[in-house]
C-alpha positions in Angstrom: -37.0 -11.0 -40.0 -35.9 -7.4 -39.3 -32.9 -7.0 -37.1 -32.6 -4.6 -34.1 -29.4 -2.5 -33.9 -28.3 -1.9 -30.3 -27.5 1.8 -29.7 -26.8 1.8 -26.0 -23.1 1.2 -26.4 -22.6 4.7 -27.7 -23.3 6.0 -24.2 -21.0 3.5 -22.4 -17.4 3.7 -21.3 -14.6 1.2 -20.5 -12.8 1.6 -17.2 -9.4 -0.1 -17.3 -6.8 -0.8 -14.7 -3.6 -1.3 -16.5 -0.1 -2.6 -15.8 -0.9 -6.3 -15.8 0.5 -8.9 -18.2 -2.3 -10.7 -20.1 -2.2 -14.4 -20.6 -4.4 -17.1 -22.1 -6.0 -18.2 -25.4 -8.4 -16.2 -27.6 -10.0 -17.2 -30.9 -9.9 -14.8 -33.8 -13.3 -13.5 -34.8 -14.6 -13.5 -38.3 -13.3 -10.7 -40.6 -15.4 -7.5 -40.2 -14.5 -6.2 -43.6 -15.1 -9.6 -45.1 -18.5 -10.2 -43.6 -20.0 -6.9 -44.8 -19.4 -7.4 -48.5 -20.4 -11.1 -48.2 -23.7 -10.0 -46.6 -24.3 -7.5 -49.4 -23.5 -10.2 -52.0 -26.4 -12.3 -50.7 -28.7 -9.9 -52.6 -27.3 -11.2 -55.9 -29.2 -14.5 -55.6 -32.9 -15.4 -55.1 -31.9 -18.5 -53.2 -31.0 -18.7 -49.5 -27.4 -18.3 -48.3 -26.0 -19.2 -44.9 -22.9 -17.4 -43.7 -20.9 -18.9 -40.7 -18.4 -17.2 -38.4 -20.0 -13.8 -38.8 -18.9 -11.4 -36.1 -21.7 -10.1 -34.0 -20.6 -6.5 -34.0 -22.4 -3.2 -34.5 -21.5 -2.8 -38.1 -22.8 -6.2 -39.0 -26.0 -5.6 -37.1 -26.5 -2.4 -39.1 -25.8 -4.2 -42.4 -28.3 -7.0 -41.7 -30.9 -4.3 -40.7 -30.3 -2.6 -44.0 -30.8 -5.8 -45.9 -33.9 -6.7 -44.0 -35.3 -3.2 -44.6 -35.0 -3.9 -48.4 -37.4 -6.8 -48.0 -35.0 -9.8 -47.7 -35.5 -12.4 -45.0 -32.7 -12.2 -42.5 -32.4 -14.7 -39.6 -29.6 -15.4 -37.1 -29.6 -19.2 -36.9 -26.7 -19.4 -34.4 -24.4 -17.1 -32.3 -22.4 -16.3 -35.4 -24.5 -17.8 -38.2 -26.9 -15.8 -40.4 -29.3 -16.9 -43.1 -30.3 -14.5 -45.8 -33.0 -15.2 -48.4 -33.4 -12.3 -50.9 -36.1 -14.0 -53.0 -38.1 -10.8 -53.1 -37.4 -7.2 -52.2 -39.8 -4.5 -51.3 -37.5 -1.6 -52.0 -34.3 -0.5 -53.8 -33.9 2.6 -51.5 -31.6 2.3 -48.5 -32.7 3.7 -45.2 -30.7 7.0 -44.6 -30.5 6.6 -40.8 -29.0 3.1 -41.0 -26.8 4.1 -44.0 -25.1 6.9 -42.1 -23.9 4.5 -39.4 -21.5 2.5 -41.6 -19.5 3.2 -44.7 -20.2 -0.4 -46.0 -23.9 0.6 -46.7 -22.6 1.7 -50.1 -21.7 -1.9 -50.9 -25.4 -2.6 -51.4 -25.4 -0.4 -54.6 -23.6 -3.0 -56.8 -25.9 -5.9 -55.9 -29.1 -3.8 -56.2 -28.0 -2.4 -59.6 -27.2 -5.9 -60.8 -30.4 -7.6 -59.6 -32.9 -4.7 -59.8 -31.4 -2.4 -62.4 -31.7 0.5 -59.9 -30.5 1.6 -56.5 -31.0 4.7 -54.4 -28.2 5.0 -51.9 -27.6 7.8 -49.4 -24.0 9.0 -48.7 -22.4 6.4 -46.3 -21.2 7.0 -42.8 -18.3 5.3 -41.1 -15.0 6.3 -39.4 -13.9 9.9 -39.7 -10.3 9.2 -40.6 -9.9 11.5 -43.7 -11.4 11.8 -47.1 -12.7 8.5 -48.5 -13.6 8.8 -52.1 -16.7 7.3 -53.8 -15.4 8.3 -57.2 -14.0 4.9 -58.2 -17.4 3.3 -57.4 -19.3 5.8 -59.5 -16.8 5.5 -62.4 -17.1 1.7 -62.4 -20.9 1.7 -62.4 -20.9 4.2 -65.3 -18.5 2.1 -67.3 -20.7 -0.9 -66.7 -23.7 1.0 -68.2 -25.4 2.7 -65.2 -26.9 6.1 -65.4 -26.2 8.1 -62.2 -28.0 11.1 -60.7 -26.2 12.6 -57.7 -27.9 15.0 -55.4 -26.8 16.2 -52.0 -28.8 13.4 -50.2 -28.7 10.4 -52.5 -27.0 8.6 -55.3 -29.7 7.4 -57.7 -28.5 4.7 -60.1 -30.4 2.9 -62.9 -29.7 0.8 -65.9 -31.5 -0.9 -68.7 -28.9 -3.6 -68.5 -25.2 -3.7 -67.3 -22.6 -4.9 -69.8 -19.0 -6.2 -69.2 -16.3 -3.6 -69.7 -12.6 -3.0 -69.2 -12.3 -0.8 -66.1 -9.3 0.8 -64.5 -9.8 2.0 -61.0 -7.9 5.3 -60.3 -7.1 4.0 -56.8 -6.9 0.5 -55.4 -10.1 1.0 -53.4 -11.2 -2.1 -51.4 -14.9 -1.2 -51.5 -14.9 0.0 -55.1 -13.3 -3.3 -56.1 -16.0 -5.3 -54.2 -18.8 -3.2 -55.6 -17.5 -3.6 -59.2 -17.1 -7.4 -58.8 -20.6 -7.8 -57.5 -22.1 -5.6 -60.2 -20.2 -7.4 -62.9 -21.1 -10.9 -61.6 -24.4 -10.8 -63.4 -23.4 -8.4 -66.2 -23.3 -10.1 -69.7 -19.8 -10.2 -71.2 -16.4 -10.0 -69.6 -15.4 -7.3 -67.1 -11.7 -6.7 -66.5 -10.9 -4.7 -63.4 -7.4 -3.1 -63.4 -5.7 -1.8 -60.3 -8.1 -3.9 -58.2 -7.5 -4.1 -54.5 -6.6 -7.7 -53.4 -6.9 -7.7 -49.6 -7.8 -11.1 -47.9 -11.4 -10.1 -47.6 -11.7 -9.3 -51.3 -10.2 -12.7 -52.1 -12.8 -14.2 -49.7 -15.7 -12.4 -51.5 -14.5 -13.6 -54.9 -14.2 -17.2 -53.8 -17.7 -17.0 -52.2 -19.2 -15.7 -55.4 -17.4 -18.5 -57.3 -19.0 -21.0 -54.9 -22.4 -19.6 -55.9 -21.6 -19.9 -59.6 -19.8 -16.7 -60.6 -16.9 -16.9 -63.0 -13.9 -14.9 -61.6 -10.2 -15.2 -62.5 -7.2 -13.4 -61.1 -8.1 -13.8 -57.4 -5.2 -12.7 -55.2 -3.9 -10.4 -58.0 -4.7 -6.7 -58.9 -6.3 -7.7 -62.2 -9.7 -9.4 -61.9 -11.6 -10.9 -64.8 -15.3 -11.4 -64.3 -17.5 -13.2 -66.9 -21.1 -12.4 -66.2 -23.5 -15.3 -65.6 -27.3 -15.3 -65.8 -27.9 -16.1 -62.2 -26.3 -17.2 -59.0 -27.3 -20.1 -56.7 -27.6 -20.2 -52.9 -25.0 -21.9 -50.6 -23.0 -21.7 -47.4 -19.8 -19.9 -46.6 -17.5 -19.4 -43.6 -16.2 -15.9 -43.1 -12.4 -15.9 -42.9 -10.6 -14.9 -39.7 -10.0 -11.2 -39.0 -6.3 -10.6 -39.6 -6.6 -7.0 -38.2 -7.9 -8.4 -34.9 -5.0 -11.0 -34.9 -2.6 -8.1 -35.3 -4.3 -6.2 -32.5 -3.9 -9.1 -30.1 -0.3 -9.6 -31.1 0.3 -5.9 -30.2 -1.7 -6.4 -27.0 0.5 -9.3 -25.8 3.7 -7.4 -26.7 2.9 -4.2 -24.8 1.6 -6.0 -21.7 4.5 -8.5 -21.6 1.9 -11.3 -21.7 1.7 -14.8 -23.1 -1.2 -15.0 -25.5 -2.2 -17.7 -27.9 -4.5 -16.8 -30.8 -6.5 -19.6 -32.5 -8.1 -19.8 -35.9 -5.6 -17.6 -37.7 -4.8 -17.7 -41.4 -0.9 -17.4 -41.6 -0.9 -16.2 -45.2 -3.0 -13.2 -44.3 -0.2 -12.1 -41.8 2.6 -12.0 -44.4 2.8 -8.2 -44.4 1.9 -7.8 -40.7 4.4 -9.9 -38.8 7.6 -8.5 -40.4 6.5 -5.0 -39.3 6.0 -6.2 -35.7 9.4 -7.9 -35.9 10.9 -4.5 -36.7 9.6 -3.4 -33.3 11.0 -6.5 -31.6 7.9 -8.6 -31.5 8.4 -12.2 -32.3 5.7 -14.9 -32.7 5.4 -18.6 -33.0 3.0 -20.2 -35.6 1.9 -23.8 -35.6 -0.8 -24.4 -38.3 -3.7 -22.1 -37.5 -2.4 -21.2 -34.0 -0.2 -18.2 -33.2 1.5 -17.6 -29.9 3.2 -14.4 -28.6 5.7 -15.5 -26.0 6.0 -13.5 -22.8 8.5 -10.8 -21.7 9.8 -9.9 -25.1 12.5 -7.3 -25.4 10.9 -4.7 -27.6 13.5 -2.8 -29.5 13.3 -1.0 -32.8 15.5 -2.6 -35.5 17.3 0.3 -37.3 17.8 0.4 -41.0 21.3 -0.3 -42.4 23.8 2.3 -41.2 21.9 2.9 -38.0 19.2 5.0 -39.8 15.8 5.5 -38.3 13.4 3.0 -39.8 10.0 3.7 -41.3 6.7 1.8 -40.9 4.3 2.7 -43.7 1.0 1.4 -44.8 -0.5 0.9 -48.2 -2.8 -1.3 -50.4 -2.4 -5.1 -49.9 0.1 -6.7 -49.6 1.6 -3.7 -47.8 1.1 -3.2 -44.1 -2.6 -2.6 -43.5 -3.7 0.9 -42.7 -6.1 -0.5 -40.1 -3.1 -1.6 -38.0 -1.2 1.7 -38.1 -2.7 2.8 -34.8 -1.6 -0.5 -33.2 1.9 -0.1 -34.5 2.1 3.4 -32.9 1.2 1.9 -29.5 3.8 -0.9 -29.8 6.4 1.7 -30.9 5.8 3.7 -27.7 7.0 0.6 -25.7 10.0 -0.3 -27.9 13.5 1.1 -27.3 14.5 3.3 -30.2 12.9 5.7 -32.7 10.7 4.9 -35.7 8.8 7.0 -38.2 5.2 6.0 -38.7 4.0 7.0 -42.2 0.2 6.8 -42.6 -0.2 7.3 -46.4 -3.8 6.5 -46.9 -5.9 8.6 -44.4 -5.0 12.1 -43.4 -6.8 12.0 -40.0 -5.8 8.5 -38.8 -3.0 9.8 -36.6 -4.9 12.6 -34.9 -5.6 10.4 -31.9 -1.9 10.5 -30.8 -2.5 13.6 -28.7 -4.3 11.2 -26.3 -1.2 9.0 -26.1 1.0 12.1 -25.5 -1.2 13.0 -22.5 -0.5 9.5 -21.2 3.3 10.1 -21.4 4.1 8.8 -24.9 7.0 10.5 -26.7 5.5 11.3 -30.1 6.0 14.1 -32.5 3.2 14.5 -35.0 5.0 16.0 -38.0 2.0 16.4 -40.2 -1.4 14.6 -40.8 0.5 11.6 -42.3 3.7 11.2 -40.3 4.6 10.8 -36.6 8.0 10.1 -35.0 7.7 7.8 -32.0 10.5 7.4 -29.4 10.4 4.7 -26.8 10.1 3.2 -24.4 7.7 5.5 -22.6 6.1 5.1 -19.2 2.4 5.5 -19.8 -0.1 6.6 -17.1 -3.9 6.2 -17.1 -6.0 9.0 -18.5 -9.6 9.8 -19.5 -10.1 9.5 -23.3 -12.8 9.0 -25.9 -12.6 6.7 -28.9 -12.8 8.7 -32.2 -13.0 5.6 -34.5 -12.7 1.8 -34.4 -9.0 1.3 -34.8 -7.9 4.3 -32.7 -10.3 3.0 -30.0 -8.6 -0.4 -30.0 -5.2 1.3 -29.8 -6.3 3.3 -26.8 -7.4 0.0 -25.2 -3.8 -1.3 -25.7 -2.3 1.8 -24.2 -4.6 1.7 -21.2 -3.9 -2.0 -20.5 -0.1 -1.4 -20.4 -0.3 2.0 -18.6 0.0 2.5 -14.8 -3.2 3.4 -13.0 -6.8 3.7 -14.2 -8.0 4.8 -17.7 -11.5 5.6 -18.9 -12.4 5.3 -22.6 -15.6 6.9 -23.7 -17.7 6.4 -26.9 -16.9 2.6 -26.9 -19.7 2.1 -29.4 -17.0 2.9 -32.0 -14.9 0.0 -30.7 -17.9 -2.3 -30.6 -18.4 -1.6 -34.3 -15.3 -3.6 -35.1 -14.5 -5.9 -32.2 -16.9 -8.6 -31.0 -17.4 -8.6 -27.2 -14.0 -7.2 -26.7 -14.3 -6.4 -23.0 -15.4 -10.0 -22.3 -12.6 -11.5 -24.3 -10.0 -9.3 -22.7 -11.3 -10.3 -19.2 -10.8 -13.9 -20.2 -7.1 -13.0 -20.6 -6.9 -11.4 -17.2 -7.6 -7.8 -18.1 -9.2 -5.5 -15.5 -11.8 -3.9 -17.7 -15.4 -3.0 -17.0 -18.1 -1.6 -19.2 -20.1 1.2 -17.4 -22.7 3.7 -18.3 -21.1 6.9 -19.3 
């Protein structure tokens, strides 16, 4: 059953009245960057697969529409449950209009190549946060035995049969690792992937594939060994919780001075996140799968030894996630002291800070990768527009702790990554409304 992708949110705005502490309990949604490769991987089997805890966000709706357009049967069986049966496919060519909406459209190349022996994939879309190379994907496919024809409008891949190979990725790319694992799952022989990314959602993908019959070793490490099998079975899987969303809610509680409890968290996925928040004076309490941010914390930057200005920098897992860099910037604006934010991975991620400066934040953008933040700063409401998913969420945090009213346009970008975010924020006491732009 084909899926309809809602487009109206692109023309909507959020109107926020800030300055109120947020309090209450919220449940972490399923991992966006985990659900997308899991959905793609359903094309590797001709038996039905049911995925639970799938976030109903714009990027997921686009991915299910792409899969349905290929001829697979896609059906939402519950609010966050989707059943995919790829017994037959009518096409190996991805729809260009749908593909340009999300970067994850390129994740369908690996499964199509493995099952069909061919794939025709347009250049993907996604956030404009800097150059995002496809070279590691193409290199891995070629090493596995694919022939690749690249034009300005499509990547045409074909093979008479993939074979296992030792592959070294020239960067620890999350999507390239996922694409390589999926393509190798049905390739005869052993594939060894060196310099593999190992983020929580990659671990989730590998364990999901193992549950369907794949043979994968080295999960949680940066060297994956995949022994190709003849076929995969169907099954059920629950998408893991979104650690980026958990980090976003931790930052939200900190900057508004609220008391927020987050349910359904995976503590081990926060091992590189919480220490960074602690450097900004944010402390949390964890009990099993529940995390609480106590109210009225004294946000203060913890200097390095000798009173030196500390640095917060992102990197491949298990380093601090790049997707939380924007949230760290907002928290730093409300913490006493100075901190250097070093965004190593994407050269356009920090360009949204001019919006924060207009609100009163004290930030010096040194270059595309580095910003010095001095706090605490009194923020006042402004009119802004969301350039991408993570910057949009950071603007929401800034608006909720600012004095006065803020308007954030282009909220379709935020909807791509955060499920019903305005409704969930209202449940915590936020004064936020969705209006036609």
